[in-house]
N, C-alpha and C positions, 0 to 999 in steps of 0.2 A: 471420439473420446477426448480429443484435444481441447474443445471448448468447455467440457465439463471439468477437466483437469485445471484449466485456467480459472474457472469460476471458483473451484474449491481452494485453489491457491491464493486468490484474491481475497476470499472470505477469511482465510486464516491470516493473511497479511493485515487485514483490517482489524482483526481481533487483536493481534500482537501489537500494531500501532496504537490502538486504544489504550492498551496496557502501558505502553512506553511513554505516551503523552499523558502523564497524570494530570487529571483536571481539564484536559484538552479534548476529551472524547465527547461524543454526542450520544452515547447509548450504543448498545450492541448492534442493532439493525443498521443504524446510520454509519457506524464505524465499518461495518462489513461492505456497505455500498461504497464508502469512500476508499476502502481497501481494493476494491475492483478497479476503481478509476486510478488508484495509486500504482497498481501494477502496470498500467499503461504508461503513467507519468514517469515511473521509475525506469522503465525501459528506455523512454525517450531521454531522460536526464543522463543515464549512463552512456547512451550512444553519443551524446553531445561531447562527453569527455573521452570517448574512445574506450570505454571500459565494457567488458561483457563477462559474464559468468555463465558457465553451463551447468546443467544438472538441476536437480530439485532444490538444493541448498542455495545455489546462485540466484535462481528465479525468485525464491522466497525472499532472500535478502533485497533483492531488486525491488520486488513489490512492497516490502516493509518500508524501505527508504521512501519510495513514492508516496505510500500512505501517510507516513509521518510528515512529509512535506505538505500534503493536502490538508491533513488535520491541523498542522501549524498555521497554514493560510486561512482555513476556515475558522480557526479560533479567533481572528481578528473580527469576523463578522458576528460571532456569538456574543460578543460583549455589548 
């Protein structure tokens, strides 16, 4: 169940990040894919700063932060 849980959380994070990045999104499917990658990036970024949140909310916020960073970087290539 862990991998399914992570995939669902990443999909939700990608959707939320697409809504937060007004005009920076790439469509629903691509935002979900970037959200999956954002979960990994968010976890890595938070560990660099020594931050960690437990539970569902913490993991969701971490994934959203990572997805927003990925969408922000990807928006430079979109132009």
